[in-house]
N, C-alpha and C positions, 0 to 999 in steps of 0.2 A: 502492500498499501503506500508504501515512504517513496517509493520510486516513481508512482504513479504521480505523486505530489510533485516531485523532483522534475517530473519533467512536462508535465503541465506549465508547472512556472518556468521552467529554462523555455520551453516552446511563446509564453506568452512575455518574458522579455526580449526574446527575438522579434518578436510582432511589434511591440510598443517601442521598439530601439528603432525599427524599420521606418514607424512612423514618424517617431521625433526626427532621425536624421531627414527624413523625408520633409516633412514641415522647414526644418531650419533651413535647408539647402532651397525655398523656394520661398525664404521670407514670411512665411505664414504668422511665424509669432509661436509662442510655445505656451499657449494659453493651458487651461486644465481642460474648459470645454473644447477648444479646437483640436486637442488631443484626442478628449473623447471622442470626438464627431469622424475623427478622421481614422480612430482605431477601430470602433466597433465594428463595421462590415468585416475586418481580417478579424477579430478574436470568434467574430459569430461564425465567419470562415472554419476556423481551425476547430472552434467546437465539432463543426459540420462534419471536419476532415477526422478528428478523434470518433466520433460516432462512427461513419461509416466503414473505418478501418480496425474498428473494435481495439483501437488502442491501447485502452486500461489491461488490456490481455498480454502485452509485451511492450511496454513504453519505452524504453530504451532500444528497442530495435527497428535498423533501418527499413525494412518491410513487418509489416505493413503499416507500423506506425508514423515512424517518419515521413515516408511518403507520402501516407494520407493526410498527415498535418500539413506537408508541404503545398500538396495540391489542392487540398481542403480549405487551406489561408488565401491561396494565391484566386484558385477559381470562383470559389462562393464569394470569396472577398470582393471579386470585380463585380460578380453578380449581384449582391447587395449594394454597390457603391451604386449600378446602374438603377437600379428601383429606388433608392433613395435620394437619386436626383443629383450623385456626387460624378464625375466625371471619369472615365477611363481612354487615355490615348492609347495607341499601340505602343511605343514607346515606353509609357509608364507599366502596362502589362508585361513585358519584356525584362523592365528593370524589377519589379515585382517578384516576378517567378526568378529572376537570378540571385537577386536578394536573400530572398526567403529561402530560398534552396541552397545557398552556400551556409545560410544559418541555422534553418530550422534542419538539415541534414548534417552539417557541419557537425553542431554539440556533440551529436551522436557519434559520431565518426571521430571525434575527438575522445570521447569518451572510452570508445572501441580501443584507439590505439595506445590511453594510458592504462586503459584497464591491462588489457594485453602485455604492456610493459609490466606490469607489476605482476603475472599470473594470477590474475584473479577475474580473468574475462570483464565482465562489467559490473565487479563487486563495487569497484567505489561507488555505483547507482544504488547498490541496495544499501550500505549502510546509512546510519539513522541520522 
């Protein structure tokens, strides 16, 4: 259960980092309301990806948890942005896929490399 919580926290932090960096690079400001407005479609997409992949069964696994989180966040996040009247340019979709893929899949790969180097697989993720 702790590994599920940690995976959810890491995934949410990756999404929030994406939003904050994106807002800062477009000079939209860092107000809490602005961040929340930009983040909710992607966080909802992340939840949808987790549900679709049933990621809680293997929260540190690249497949299906990591890929489900990534594609849910990017794909459903874009759908939710369109439905809510926020824009989605082609370049933004590409950047979102790349950034979210790097970060959402990247933490898992890093955990795997660090865990394997310590002889315990993903044991560090299971620690409390």
